[in-house]
N, CA, C and O atoms as CSV, one atom per row, in Angstrom:
chain,resi,resn,atom,element,x,y,z
A,1,MET,N,N,104.717,92.717,86.257
A,1,MET,CA,C,103.422,93.207,86.669
A,1,MET,C,C,102.392,92.857,85.607
A,1,MET,O,O,102.671,92.925,84.410
A,2,ASN,N,N,101.235,92.495,86.040
A,2,ASN,CA,C,100.133,92.174,85.138
A,2,ASN,C,C,99.614,93.459,84.496
A,2,ASN,O,O,99.234,94.387,85.210
A,3,ASN,N,N,99.590,93.532,83.179
A,3,ASN,CA,C,99.127,94.727,82.487
A,3,ASN,C,C,97.623,94.910,82.580
A,3,ASN,O,O,97.115,95.999,82.313
A,4,GLU,N,N,96.910,93.871,82.950
A,4,GLU,CA,C,95.466,93.964,83.093
A,4,GLU,C,C,95.141,94.175,84.565
A,4,GLU,O,O,94.776,93.234,85.269
A,5,SER,N,N,95.276,95.425,85.028
A,5,SER,CA,C,95.044,95.702,86.435
A,5,SER,C,C,93.561,95.652,86.765
A,5,SER,O,O,92.700,95.921,85.927
A,6,GLU,N,N,93.299,95.304,87.999
A,6,GLU,CA,C,91.936,95.310,88.497
A,6,GLU,C,C,91.488,96.759,88.652
A,6,GLU,O,O,92.304,97.648,88.896
A,7,GLN,N,N,90.204,96.985,88.511
A,7,GLN,CA,C,89.674,98.326,88.716
A,7,GLN,C,C,88.697,98.307,89.882
A,7,GLN,O,O,87.956,97.346,90.087
A,8,ILE,N,N,88.719,99.390,90.633
A,8,ILE,CA,C,87.911,99.534,91.832
A,8,ILE,C,C,87.189,100.872,91.746
A,8,ILE,O,O,87.778,101.874,91.341
A,9,THR,N,N,85.930,100.886,92.123
A,9,THR,CA,C,85.176,102.129,92.162
A,9,THR,C,C,85.009,102.550,93.611
A,9,THR,O,O,84.498,101.790,94.434
A,10,LEU,N,N,85.444,103.771,93.917
A,10,LEU,CA,C,85.249,104.344,95.248
A,10,LEU,C,C,84.257,105.485,95.143
A,10,LEU,O,O,84.137,106.127,94.099
A,11,ILE,N,N,83.556,105.729,96.220
A,11,ILE,CA,C,82.604,106.836,96.267
A,11,ILE,C,C,83.184,107.890,97.204
A,11,ILE,O,O,83.485,107.610,98.365
A,12,ASP,N,N,83.335,109.115,96.678
A,12,ASP,CA,C,83.934,110.181,97.487
A,12,ASP,C,C,82.887,110.811,98.414
A,12,ASP,O,O,81.727,110.401,98.445
A,13,GLU,N,N,83.340,111.822,99.168
A,13,GLU,CA,C,82.468,112.461,100.152
A,13,GLU,C,C,81.278,113.177,99.530
A,13,GLU,O,O,80.314,113.484,100.232
A,14,ASN,N,N,81.324,113.452,98.220
A,14,ASN,CA,C,80.212,114.092,97.513
A,14,ASN,C,C,79.272,113.079,96.868
A,14,ASN,O,O,78.285,113.457,96.238
A,15,GLY,N,N,79.581,111.790,97.026
A,15,GLY,CA,C,78.757,110.747,96.435
A,15,GLY,C,C,79.122,110.428,94.990
A,15,GLY,O,O,78.426,109.661,94.325
A,16,ASP,N,N,80.223,111.021,94.501
A,16,ASP,CA,C,80.670,110.773,93.126
A,16,ASP,C,C,81.496,109.487,93.074
A,16,ASP,O,O,82.285,109.209,93.977
A,17,GLU,N,N,81.305,108.711,92.013
A,17,GLU,CA,C,82.075,107.487,91.826
A,17,GLU,C,C,83.375,107.808,91.095
A,17,GLU,O,O,83.378,108.518,90.090
A,18,ILE,N,N,84.476,107.275,91.617
A,18,ILE,CA,C,85.799,107.479,91.016
A,18,ILE,C,C,86.394,106.105,90.750
A,18,ILE,O,O,86.469,105.267,91.649
A,19,LEU,N,N,86.814,105.878,89.515
A,19,LEU,CA,C,87.399,104.607,89.120
A,19,LEU,C,C,88.903,104.628,89.375
A,19,LEU,O,O,89.597,105.567,88.983
A,20,TYR,N,N,89.400,103.577,90.039
A,20,TYR,CA,C,90.819,103.438,90.350
A,20,TYR,C,C,91.363,102.172,89.720
A,20,TYR,O,O,90.643,101.187,89.555
A,21,ASN,N,N,92.653,102.206,89.366
A,21,ASN,CA,C,93.383,101.023,88.921
A,21,ASN,C,C,94.198,100.515,90.100
A,21,ASN,O,O,94.885,101.281,90.776
A,22,GLU,N,N,94.110,99.213,90.335
A,22,GLU,CA,C,94.900,98.604,91.403
A,22,GLU,C,C,96.347,98.499,90.952
A,22,GLU,O,O,96.631,97.986,89.870
A,23,LEU,N,N,97.258,98.982,91.779
A,23,LEU,CA,C,98.681,98.831,91.500
A,23,LEU,C,C,99.146,97.472,92.035
A,23,LEU,O,O,99.716,96.676,91.289
A,24,PHE,N,N,98.907,97.207,93.316
A,24,PHE,CA,C,99.160,95.899,93.905
A,24,PHE,C,C,98.574,95.836,95.306
A,24,PHE,O,O,98.250,96.859,95.910
A,25,THR,N,N,98.446,94.624,95.805
A,25,THR,CA,C,98.032,94.395,97.186
A,25,THR,C,C,99.119,93.577,97.864
A,25,THR,O,O,99.882,92.870,97.206
A,26,PHE,N,N,99.182,93.679,99.177
A,26,PHE,CA,C,100.143,92.882,99.928
A,26,PHE,C,C,99.659,92.730,101.364
A,26,PHE,O,O,98.798,93.474,101.833
A,27,GLU,N,N,100.231,91.755,102.043
A,27,GLU,CA,C,99.912,91.487,103.444
A,27,GLU,C,C,101.120,91.826,104.305
A,27,GLU,O,O,102.264,91.682,103.874
A,28,SER,N,N,100.853,92.276,105.525
A,28,SER,CA,C,101.911,92.508,106.502
A,28,SER,C,C,101.637,91.645,107.720
A,28,SER,O,O,100.617,91.803,108.391
A,29,LYS,N,N,102.548,90.741,107.997
A,29,LYS,CA,C,102.413,89.912,109.198
A,29,LYS,C,C,102.649,90.760,110.446
A,29,LYS,O,O,102.056,90.501,111.493
A,30,ASP,N,N,103.517,91.779,110.340
A,30,ASP,CA,C,103.812,92.642,111.487
A,30,ASP,C,C,102.567,93.380,111.973
A,30,ASP,O,O,102.381,93.558,113.177
A,31,TYR,N,N,101.719,93.808,111.049
A,31,TYR,CA,C,100.531,94.575,111.410
A,31,TYR,C,C,99.248,93.749,111.325
A,31,TYR,O,O,98.182,94.212,111.730
A,32,GLY,N,N,99.349,92.539,110.804
A,32,GLY,CA,C,98.184,91.663,110.737
A,32,GLY,C,C,97.085,92.192,109.836
A,32,GLY,O,O,95.900,91.954,110.068
A,33,ARG,N,N,97.500,92.917,108.802
A,33,ARG,CA,C,96.523,93.508,107.874
A,33,ARG,C,C,97.010,93.346,106.441
A,33,ARG,O,O,98.178,93.052,106.188
A,34,SER,N,N,96.083,93.545,105.515
A,34,SER,CA,C,96.404,93.566,104.088
A,34,SER,C,C,96.166,94.977,103.580
A,34,SER,O,O,95.376,95.733,104.146
A,35,TYR,N,N,96.860,95.316,102.510
A,35,TYR,CA,C,96.829,96.680,101.985
A,35,TYR,C,C,96.612,96.659,100.484
A,35,TYR,O,O,96.923,95.684,99.800
A,36,ILE,N,N,96.068,97.767,99.990
A,36,ILE,CA,C,95.909,97.946,98.554
A,36,ILE,C,C,96.499,99.297,98.186
A,36,ILE,O,O,96.282,100.292,98.877
A,37,LEU,N,N,97.244,99.322,97.094
A,37,LEU,CA,C,97.776,100.566,96.550
A,37,LEU,C,C,97.162,100.740,95.176
A,37,LEU,O,O,97.144,99.806,94.374
A,38,MET,N,N,96.659,101.937,94.903
A,38,MET,CA,C,95.932,102.179,93.656
A,38,MET,C,C,96.067,103.640,93.256
A,38,MET,O,O,96.530,104.478,94.030
A,39,TYR,N,N,95.650,103.923,92.024
A,39,TYR,CA,C,95.699,105.285,91.506
A,39,TYR,C,C,94.471,105.523,90.633
A,39,TYR,O,O,93.913,104.584,90.065
A,40,PRO,N,N,94.050,106.803,90.528
A,40,PRO,CA,C,92.870,107.098,89.713
A,40,PRO,C,C,93.075,106.667,88.259
A,40,PRO,O,O,94.110,106.958,87.659
A,41,ALA,N,N,92.088,105.975,87.701
A,41,ALA,CA,C,92.176,105.504,86.313
A,41,ALA,C,C,92.349,106.667,85.356
A,41,ALA,O,O,92.930,106.501,84.284
A,42,SER,N,N,91.859,107.835,85.721
A,42,SER,CA,C,91.983,109.008,84.855
A,42,SER,C,C,93.441,109.443,84.697
A,42,SER,O,O,93.763,110.199,83.780
A,43,GLU,N,N,94.325,108.974,85.583
A,43,GLU,CA,C,95.745,109.327,85.513
A,43,GLU,C,C,96.570,108.295,84.741
A,43,GLU,O,O,97.786,108.439,84.619
A,44,GLU,N,N,95.916,107.261,84.221
A,44,GLU,CA,C,96.599,106.214,83.449
A,44,GLU,C,C,97.412,106.862,82.323
A,44,GLU,O,O,96.889,107.680,81.566
A,45,GLY,N,N,98.673,106.498,82.219
A,45,GLY,CA,C,99.531,107.011,81.162
A,45,GLY,C,C,100.255,108.295,81.525
A,45,GLY,O,O,101.171,108.697,80.808
A,46,ASN,N,N,99.876,108.951,82.615
A,46,ASN,CA,C,100.577,110.156,83.048
A,46,ASN,C,C,101.927,109.779,83.637
A,46,ASN,O,O,102.090,108.697,84.202
A,47,GLU,N,N,102.884,110.674,83.502
A,47,GLU,CA,C,104.209,110.421,84.053
A,47,GLU,C,C,104.161,110.410,85.577
A,47,GLU,O,O,104.800,109.570,86.211
A,48,ASP,N,N,103.416,111.327,86.164
A,48,ASP,CA,C,103.255,111.391,87.614
A,48,ASP,C,C,101.829,111.013,87.956
A,48,ASP,O,O,100.879,111.606,87.445
A,49,ILE,N,N,101.681,110.023,88.823
A,49,ILE,CA,C,100.347,109.623,89.252
A,49,ILE,C,C,100.270,109.709,90.770
A,49,ILE,O,O,101.280,109.585,91.462
A,50,ASN,N,N,99.081,109.918,91.270
A,50,ASN,CA,C,98.833,110.003,92.701
A,50,ASN,C,C,98.458,108.618,93.215
A,50,ASN,O,O,97.333,108.160,93.012
A,51,ILE,N,N,99.395,107.954,93.878
A,51,ILE,CA,C,99.150,106.615,94.400
A,51,ILE,C,C,98.554,106.739,95.797
A,51,ILE,O,O,99.081,107.457,96.647
A,52,GLU,N,N,97.458,106.041,96.021
A,52,GLU,CA,C,96.797,106.033,97.316
A,52,GLU,C,C,96.904,104.643,97.922
A,52,GLU,O,O,96.888,103.641,97.207
A,53,ALA,N,N,97.012,104.590,99.242
A,53,ALA,CA,C,97.136,103.318,99.949
A,53,ALA,C,C,96.075,103.245,101.034
A,53,ALA,O,O,95.783,104.230,101.713
A,54,TYR,N,N,95.502,102.052,101.183
A,54,TYR,CA,C,94.488,101.805,102.203
A,54,TYR,C,C,94.704,100.416,102.787
A,54,TYR,O,O,95.280,99.537,102.145
A,55,ALA,N,N,94.234,100.236,104.009
A,55,ALA,CA,C,94.176,98.907,104.601
A,55,ALA,C,C,92.859,98.280,104.166
A,55,ALA,O,O,91.828,98.950,104.116
A,56,LEU,N,N,92.903,96.990,103.853
A,56,LEU,CA,C,91.683,96.276,103.487
A,56,LEU,C,C,90.886,95.958,104.745
A,56,LEU,O,O,91.451,95.888,105.837
A,57,PRO,N,N,89.583,95.766,104.599
A,57,PRO,CA,C,88.781,95.388,105.769
A,57,PRO,C,C,89.322,94.100,106.393
A,57,PRO,O,O,89.855,93.241,105.691
A,58,GLU,N,N,89.187,93.975,107.687
A,58,GLU,CA,C,89.682,92.802,108.398
A,58,GLU,C,C,89.096,91.526,107.796
A,58,GLU,O,O,87.889,91.425,107.574
A,59,GLY,N,N,89.964,90.564,107.539
A,59,GLY,CA,C,89.534,89.285,106.988
A,59,GLY,C,C,89.401,89.266,105.476
A,59,GLY,O,O,89.092,88.221,104.902
A,60,ALA,N,N,89.629,90.406,104.810
A,60,ALA,CA,C,89.511,90.456,103.349
A,60,ALA,C,C,90.676,89.719,102.708
A,60,ALA,O,O,91.807,89.787,103.191
A,61,ASP,N,N,90.399,89.019,101.627
A,61,ASP,CA,C,91.418,88.310,100.864
A,61,ASP,C,C,92.026,89.297,99.865
A,61,ASP,O,O,91.317,89.760,98.971
A,62,PRO,N,N,93.317,89.636,99.987
A,62,PRO,CA,C,93.907,90.618,99.080
A,62,PRO,C,C,93.972,90.157,97.627
A,62,PRO,O,O,94.234,90.963,96.734
A,63,THR,N,N,93.736,88.873,97.383
A,63,THR,CA,C,93.773,88.375,96.007
A,63,THR,C,C,92.376,88.251,95.407
A,63,THR,O,O,92.235,87.874,94.244
A,64,GLY,N,N,91.360,88.559,96.173
A,64,GLY,CA,C,89.985,88.411,95.693
A,64,GLY,C,C,89.231,89.731,95.712
A,64,GLY,O,O,89.825,90.796,95.878
A,65,ASN,N,N,87.926,89.649,95.540
A,65,ASN,CA,C,87.083,90.831,95.597
A,65,ASN,C,C,87.022,91.337,97.028
A,65,ASN,O,O,86.954,90.558,97.978
A,66,VAL,N,N,87.047,92.652,97.162
A,66,VAL,CA,C,87.010,93.270,98.477
A,66,VAL,C,C,85.618,93.817,98.720
A,66,VAL,O,O,85.122,94.653,97.965
A,67,ASP,N,N,84.998,93.337,99.780
A,67,ASP,CA,C,83.707,93.865,100.193
A,67,ASP,C,C,83.920,94.610,101.498
A,67,ASP,O,O,84.577,94.102,102.407
A,68,GLY,N,N,83.377,95.791,101.595
A,68,GLY,CA,C,83.516,96.588,102.810
A,68,GLY,C,C,84.308,97.847,102.531
A,68,GLY,O,O,84.805,98.067,101.426
A,69,ASP,N,N,84.410,98.659,103.552
A,69,ASP,CA,C,85.087,99.940,103.415
A,69,ASP,C,C,86.594,99.787,103.561
A,69,ASP,O,O,87.078,99.073,104.439
A,70,LEU,N,N,87.320,100.465,102.691
A,70,LEU,CA,C,88.766,100.534,102.840
A,70,LEU,C,C,89.063,101.410,104.039
A,70,LEU,O,O,88.335,102.364,104.312
A,71,GLN,N,N,90.117,101.094,104.750
A,71,GLN,CA,C,90.432,101.807,105.980
A,71,GLN,C,C,91.666,102.675,105.786
A,71,GLN,O,O,92.643,102.235,105.181
A,72,PRO,N,N,91.631,103.913,106.296
A,72,PRO,CA,C,92.820,104.761,106.195
A,72,PRO,C,C,93.945,104.210,107.055
A,72,PRO,O,O,93.704,103.520,108.046
A,73,ILE,N,N,95.158,104.516,106.673
A,73,ILE,CA,C,96.342,104.116,107.441
A,73,ILE,C,C,96.721,105.323,108.288
A,73,ILE,O,O,97.168,106.340,107.757
A,74,GLU,N,N,96.547,105.217,109.585
A,74,GLU,CA,C,96.722,106.370,110.462
A,74,GLU,C,C,97.973,106.307,111.326
A,74,GLU,O,O,98.405,107.332,111.853
A,75,ASP,N,N,98.561,105.129,111.485
A,75,ASP,CA,C,99.747,104.959,112.308
A,75,ASP,C,C,100.995,105.316,111.490
A,75,ASP,O,O,101.172,104.810,110.381
A,76,ASP,N,N,101.856,106.181,112.029
A,76,ASP,CA,C,103.054,106.633,111.295
A,76,ASP,C,C,103.997,105.482,110.951
A,76,ASP,O,O,104.537,105.439,109.845
A,77,ASP,N,N,104.201,104.554,111.878
A,77,ASP,CA,C,105.092,103.423,111.615
A,77,ASP,C,C,104.503,102.507,110.542
A,77,ASP,O,O,105.227,102.001,109.684
A,78,GLU,N,N,103.197,102.297,110.596
A,78,GLU,CA,C,102.519,101.472,109.590
A,78,GLU,C,C,102.619,102.149,108.214
A,78,GLU,O,O,102.861,101.488,107.204
A,79,TRP,N,N,102.431,103.467,108.192
A,79,TRP,CA,C,102.523,104.211,106.936
A,79,TRP,C,C,103.941,104.114,106.366
A,79,TRP,O,O,104.111,103.965,105.156
A,80,ALA,N,N,104.948,104.195,107.221
A,80,ALA,CA,C,106.346,104.080,106.766
A,80,ALA,C,C,106.594,102.711,106.138
A,80,ALA,O,O,107.301,102.607,105.136
A,81,MET,N,N,106.012,101.656,106.726
A,81,MET,CA,C,106.158,100.306,106.170
A,81,MET,C,C,105.510,100.233,104.784
A,81,MET,O,O,106.075,99.633,103.870
A,82,VAL,N,N,104.335,100.835,104.625
A,82,VAL,CA,C,103.652,100.830,103.329
A,82,VAL,C,C,104.481,101.594,102.299
A,82,VAL,O,O,104.624,101.140,101.164
A,83,GLU,N,N,105.027,102.749,102.681
A,83,GLU,CA,C,105.871,103.527,101.766
A,83,GLU,C,C,107.120,102.749,101.358
A,83,GLU,O,O,107.526,102.788,100.196
A,84,GLU,N,N,107.726,102.048,102.304
A,84,GLU,CA,C,108.912,101.243,101.990
A,84,GLU,C,C,108.567,100.130,101.004
A,84,GLU,O,O,109.334,99.847,100.084
A,85,THR,N,N,107.411,99.502,101.201
A,85,THR,CA,C,106.962,98.451,100.287
A,85,THR,C,C,106.723,99.032,98.891
A,85,THR,O,O,107.107,98.422,97.893
A,86,LEU,N,N,106.095,100.198,98.817
A,86,LEU,CA,C,105.860,100.855,97.529
A,86,LEU,C,C,107.189,101.198,96.862
A,86,LEU,O,O,107.362,100.951,95.668
A,87,ASN,N,N,108.117,101.759,97.610
A,87,ASN,CA,C,109.413,102.126,97.029
A,87,ASN,C,C,110.156,100.902,96.500
A,87,ASN,O,O,110.815,100.977,95.463
A,88,THR,N,N,110.053,99.787,97.198
A,88,THR,CA,C,110.673,98.541,96.726
A,88,THR,C,C,110.011,98.093,95.433
A,88,THR,O,O,110.696,97.668,94.502
A,89,PHE,N,N,108.683,98.184,95.363
A,89,PHE,CA,C,107.932,97.802,94.170
A,89,PHE,C,C,108.326,98.666,92.969
A,89,PHE,O,O,108.440,98.169,91.849
A,90,LEU,N,N,108.532,99.970,93.215
A,90,LEU,CA,C,108.826,100.909,92.128
A,90,LEU,C,C,110.311,100.994,91.769
A,90,LEU,O,O,110.674,101.596,90.759
A,91,ALA,N,N,111.164,100.394,92.593
A,91,ALA,CA,C,112.611,100.504,92.376
A,91,ALA,C,C,113.024,99.881,91.058
A,91,ALA,O,O,112.470,98.868,90.631
A,92,ASP,N,N,113.994,100.492,90.427
A,92,ASP,CA,C,114.561,99.986,89.193
A,92,ASP,C,C,115.368,98.734,89.528
A,92,ASP,O,O,116.277,98.802,90.355
A,93,PRO,N,N,115.059,97.592,88.907
A,93,PRO,CA,C,115.774,96.350,89.246
A,93,PRO,C,C,117.272,96.417,88.958
A,93,PRO,O,O,118.029,95.585,89.460
A,94,GLU,N,N,117.709,97.373,88.172
A,94,GLU,CA,C,119.132,97.486,87.855
A,94,GLU,C,C,119.888,98.278,88.912
A,94,GLU,O,O,121.118,98.323,88.879
A,95,ASP,N,N,119.178,98.907,89.853
A,95,ASP,CA,C,119.837,99.693,90.906
A,95,ASP,C,C,120.375,98.809,91.997
A,95,ASP,O,O,120.959,99.304,92.961
């Protein structure tokens, strides 16, 4: 993993800016979408971090700058696929 993670600023419902560190992005051919997984930069170095996942706007390049609103993942099967991808990413290679 690249130690120099990308940072993204999101604006919450109160209009406050929150800085996030990108964990990784990936594409799913099954769902025809790209996804981003990230966590609040304020949690950097904590043992437990809150990882959030979003679908990228349609047509967004997961390897480039993202313009547009991130989309929530609302489908249970799609969410299960994202969780499986995250678990694979976090798995200990010795297991």
